C-alpha positions, 0 to 999 in steps of 0.5 A, a space after each residue: 143045308 137043312 132049313 131047320 138047322 139054319 134057323 136054330 130048331 136043333 139048338 144053338 150049336 147046330 145053328 152056329 155051325 150052320 151059319 159058319 158054313 154059310 159064311 164060308 160059302 159052303 152052303 149051296 142050297 137050303 132044303 127041308 126034311 119036313 115030314 108034315 106041316 105041323 110037327 116038322 114043317 119045312 120053314 124054308 122062307 124063314 131060312 131064306 130070310 135068315 140067309 138074306 140078313 146074314 149074307 145079303 139078298 144076292 146070296 139068298 136069291 142064288 140059293 133059292 135059284 139053285 134049288 129050282 135048278 137041282 129039282 129038274 136035274 139041270 146043271 148047277 152054276 155056283 155063284 160066290 160073292 
């Protein structure tokens, strides 16, 4: 999931769709297509906080951990509540 889609930077419909995907356990990690820290900043912490409020701290921690597992090309275990 693109972090800026999740926090609503592309509009209400995109945010609603992102949240629906999150609620249906279809989001396994949150990332960014940021190009700079000014124009298209990653806003990953804001997205993580939204996941925590929407789905709980456990899900937010799992999504955060997944990104750490994907980057070094390790096997990924998915956890659902």
